[in-house]
Structure formats: structure tokens, C-alpha cells
N, C-alpha and C positions, 0 to 999 in steps of 0.2 A: 325656701327649696330652690327659688328663683335665683337668689345671689348664689347658691352652691352650683346650679346648672350654668351659670355665666362663668364663674371660676374654671368649671372643667373645661369648658370650652375653650378658655383663654390658655389653658394649660396643653390640650392636647392638639389645637390647632396649629402650632408652630412644630408639635413633633410629628404630623402628618407630612406638613411641607420638607421639614428635613428629609424626610424618609423618601417623599418623591424625588427630593433634589439628589440624594445618594444614588438612587435607581437610574436617575436620568443621567449622571455623570460616570457611572462605574464603567459603561461601554468604551467611551475614549480610552479608559486608563487601563482596561482590559485589553485593547487592541493594541496600545505602544506595549504594554508588558509582554503580549503575546508574541509582538514582531520582534522584539529585543531578543526574546527567547529563539526565536527563529534564525536570527541573524548571528548569535552566539553559537547555536548549533551548526549553522553552516561553516562557520570560521572554523570549527573545530574539526569537522571534517575534512575542510579543504588541508589543513595542517597536519591531520592522520595521512592524508593520501599523499602528502608531500614526502614526510617522513618515512613513508612506506619504501621509498626508493634508497633513501640513506641507509636503512637498516638492513639492506638485501648485501651479503658479502660479495665481494668483486666489484670489477667495473661493469655498471650496466651496458654500456655502450660495446666493449668488446665482447659481452656475453650476448647482445643482441646480433651482432654482425659475424660472430663466428671467431674462434681461436684462429683460423685462418687469414681473416681479413688483413690487408695490407695497413701498414702502420700509419701511413698517410690519410687513408680513409677512417680510421678510428680516430685520429686526431681532427680531422676537419670536422665528422660529425661530434664530437664531443664538444668541439669550439661551437657549432651552431648551434647546440641544444642549451649552451651557457654552462654545461658541467664541470667547465675550467674556471668559474667564478668561485668566489668564498660563499660558504652556507646559505648566510644571510642575503646576499644579493640574488643567489637562485629561488630563494624562498619567495621574496619579492617579487621576482620575475615570473614564477608560477602565477602568483596570486594576478599579476597584472595580465598577465597572458589569458586568465579566465575572466576577468573583468571587461576586457577589449574583444573579446570572442577570437583570439588567436593564441590556442593553446601550444601552437607548436605543430610538427610534423610527425607522423608515425616512421619509427626507425626502419620497419620491415616493409611497409608498404610504400614509403616514399611519397605520401599524400598528406593534405592537411587532416589534421585529427576531426575537425568538425566536419569535413566531408564525410569521412568514417561513419560518425554517428549520426549524420545527416541521412545517409542512404540506410543505416540499420534500424533507428529508432520509429520507424511507423510500423515494422514487422513486430517490434516488441510490444507498442502500444496497442495494436490491432488484436494480439494475443491475450494481452492483461484485461483489455476492456470485454472482448468475447466473454473471458473468464467470468468476470463480474457479472455481466448480464445473464450468463448461464446459473450461477450461484444464485442470484436473486429471483430468478423464474422458477429454479427448483426448490431452494430453500424455504421461502415464504410459504407457498403452500404445503409443503411438508410439516413444516412446525407448527402451521395453524391446524393442519388436519390430527396431527398427534396431540396437540394441546386439548383440541375438542373430543379426542377418543379417550383421552387420560385425565379429564379434569375431575376434581374432586377425590382423587384415589382411587377411579374406576379402573379396570381392565388392568391390573397389575402385572399381568404377564406381558401384553402389549408395550408397557411403560419400560418395564426390564430391558425386555428384547430391543427395543427403539434405542435406550439410552447406552445399553452394553454395544450394540452394532453402531453407533454415531461415535460414540467416544472411542472407538478403536481407529475407524476411518479417520476421524479426526488428527490423531497423532502419526499417522502414516506419512512420510515425506512425498513431495511431488516427484523426485526422481524414482521412487519405488514404483510408483503407480505406473510411471512412463516405462520403467524398464519392462514391467508387467504387461502393459498393453503392446509393446514391441515385440515381445516373446508371442503372444496372443494373435495379433494380427499381422506379423511378419514370417512367423515360422510355422503356427500351428493353422491358422486360418489366414493366408495370405488375401484378404480382400479390401483392405485399405492403404494408402501409402504411409509409410512412417519415417519420409525423410525429405526435406524440401519444403519449399511454399509454392502451392502450384493452385490448383482449383480449390473449391469449397471442400472437397473430401479430405485435402490435406491438414485443414483446420481440426477435423475431428478429435484425432488422438492426442495432440497438444494441448488444446482446451480440456479435454475429458480427463489428462492426467493432472491438470491444476484446477480441476472443478470439484473431484470427488471429495477431498478432505476439507476443501472450504466449504462445499454444501453441507458436510454433516455437521461441521462446527457452527455454521451460521442458523442450521436449522434448530440447533438445541438451544440458542439464544432467543430465536423468532418464539420457540415453543415456549419459554421460560417467560418471555414477555406476555404472549398470549394468553398463559395462564392468569395473568394479574388482571389484564383486560377483559377476559370472559367472566370474572368476578365483580365487575363495576355493577352499579346498580341499574344504568341503563340497559345495558344486556339483560340483565334479570327482567326488566320490564318490557323489553321486546321479546324476550321467550316466553315470558307470562302471556303476551298479547298472539301466541302461536305463529309468529313470524317465521317464513321459511329459513331453514338451515343455512342456506347457501347465502340469500340476502343478509342474514343476521351475521356471517362471518365473514364474509368477503366485502359486504358494504359497510357494515358498521363497527366491527372490530379490527378491519384490517388496517383502516387509516391511522388508527391510534399506534400501529405498530410502525408506521413510516420513518418517524423521527430518529429512534434508535435502528433501526434497520438501515436506513441511509446512511446514519452515521458512519456504523460498522462497515457499509459497503465503501465508503471514503478510504476508511483505513486499510480494508482489504484491497483496494486496487493499488495503494502503494506499498504494500506486503507483495502482491503478486508481481507487480514490476520488478522488484528485488529476485522474487522466486523463479523469475524466468530462466535465470542462468544456466542451471541444471538441464531444465527441461529443454532448452533451445539446443543443447549440446546432445541430447539424447536424440531428439528428432531432426537434427543439421537444420535447424530453423534460423535464417539468415537475419537474425536480431543483434542486439547489444550483447546480448547475453554469450552467444557463441564468439562474438568479437573478443569481449573480456576474457574468455577461458583462453583462446588463441594468444592475445597479446600477454597474458601471463606465462604461458608455456613458452611463446618465442621470446621473452625478455623484451619485449616491446613497451617498456615502462611509461613514455609520454602518451601512449594511448590508452594503457592501463589505469594511470592516475586519472585522467580526462573522465574515463568513464565510471571509476569509482565513484569521482565528485558528482556526474550525472546521475547516477542510480540513487546515491544517498541524497542528493539535491530533489530528486523527484518525490521521494519518502517523506522529506521534511516538509516539502511544499504540499502536498497532499494533507498532511496530517495539520498544517497550519490551516489551510482552507476548510477542512473539515470542523476545527475548533470555532474558527470564525461562522461559519455558517450555522453551527448547533447554539452559539450564543445568539444570532440574530432569531432564531428560530425560538429559543427559549431564554430570554433575556435572565432567568433567574440564576443561571449559570454562571454569568459575570457578577452577580450580586455574591454568590457563594465563594467565588473565585476571591473578591476582594475582601 
């Protein structure tokens, strides 16, 4: 028997060391692979933004300056923007401008594109960050409360009503909420400003328009996660000890929801930054979304191309950061990935 135990130890010990070695080395491989995916996605985004100009029929410079613009002005603008160069030179010039921080000048505003973005990016980030905070503050308690109410198949009427209402709100686009809020508070009850970026009250309607659907969607996910947490053994033990409900749910159950909830919040932030385009147009919010809409309607393609890259780059960067943070919090994700 002792000889058999020694044989088992000699076989199992290297296996354990190999597993530990694989787990320790999975993180660098995952990081390199995930960063490579980010770079490839960013290159594809930049290429698509460049081709956007080439696929539009007509002369973009003539369209931006107007059909009555002097020929000399059109030719000088085309030469300054490099649109008279071969296509491959325009492509590398576009990428070089992005890498060096000099993507060119806006045709209509006659100012550097980065100055336009720098002046409007804070307004867009404010709107997106405030929306994420609002969604988290509302969605986590709502999801947790409805999970407690409907745990174990109880209160079927409440569960059906909540699921139907939250599901309907989750699929409504932000611009429809924005249009309804403008009609309600500008036409029916004119009590809140519906245009511009002024005091604190000017943030209420844009943030509300972007928060309603996101709150409904995230609360459903929080409820689903909470239903699993509330069935764990330590929660049953705490409930058997007659622990106060508020302490049980918000002190013991909620921390186990934070990993998945914060991951979703990061993804939500990236999506909301892209979703500000139409909301900013509805509320005349001086952010990048309004600038993007104007640049497209005014045929200001240097500005539109760069804004598309910035919007897409922010979404890709947020997704990359979320994946890395999740891998740090839960190293098993890198092992599963490998």
C-alpha cells in the first residue's frame, strides 16, 4: 500500500505543477491575443471610415463648399486635403494623420478637427457617464427587489408584469424616449429645458431618455443573477438565522452581483457613447453626436470620418478594458479562453 501511495504521488505531482504553470501563463497569452484583436478591429474601423468617403458619389469638396463655390477655392481645398492624390496615398495619409494627432481641418468650420472634437468630447462623456451612474443606481435595487419578490416562483403576477414592462421598455430606442420627453415637457408641461447644455436641469431630460431603456434591460439581468445568488447555501444559512432582510440582500447578496454588473456597466458605457448621436440631436446637446450629424448633412467628410473613428475607438477601447478587468477579477476566464 505504501508503494502504491508513492506511485500515485509521483504521477499526480507533475500534473498539479503543469496545471499551475498553465494557469499562471494563461494571462500573458490572453492579454497579447486580446490586444491583437483590439488592434485588428481598430484597423478595420479606420479602413471603413476611410472608404466611407470613397463610396459617396460626387466630389466631396464640391458638395461641402457648394455648387457655386469658385473653382480656385475647390481646387485649393482639394489639394490641401490631399484628395488629388492616388487612393493608396490618401489612405496612408489618413492613417498617418490619426497616428500623429493631425487628421486635418474641417471643411465647413475651417478649424482643426481635433479642436472641434476636444471642445465637444466633454459634453458627450458627461452625458454617457451620468447615464451609466443613473442606470446602476436604479437597476441594481430594482433587479434585487424583484428577485426577492419572485424568488422560487412566488408572485407570478408580479413576475409577469415586471418582465413584460421591462422587456417593452428595453427595446424602445433612446430617440423615441427623447421625442416623447420633449413633447411632454416642452409642449404639454413646459417645466424643463429641452435644448442646450446649461444648468443641472438641462441634464435631466437627455439622461432620462438614455436611462429608461438601459435601466429596464440591466435590471432584468441583475434580477436573473440575483435569483442564482439567493439560492446559494450561505444565503440560506443567513436566512435561517433570521438576519434582517435589508442586511441579507444589500450586504451579503449584492456584492456577488458586482462582478457581472460592473462588466455590463462597462459595455453599457461604450454603447451609450455611441447612442448619444440621436439624443444629442433631439436636445441640441453640444457634443460629438450633434457634430457628427451636422458634419454628415453638411458633407464635411474630414470631420465625419474622424468622429466615426473616435466613436468606434471608444467603444472598442471600453470593450477591451472590460475584458481585461474581468480577466483580472476572474482568472478562470483566461483559462477558458485558452
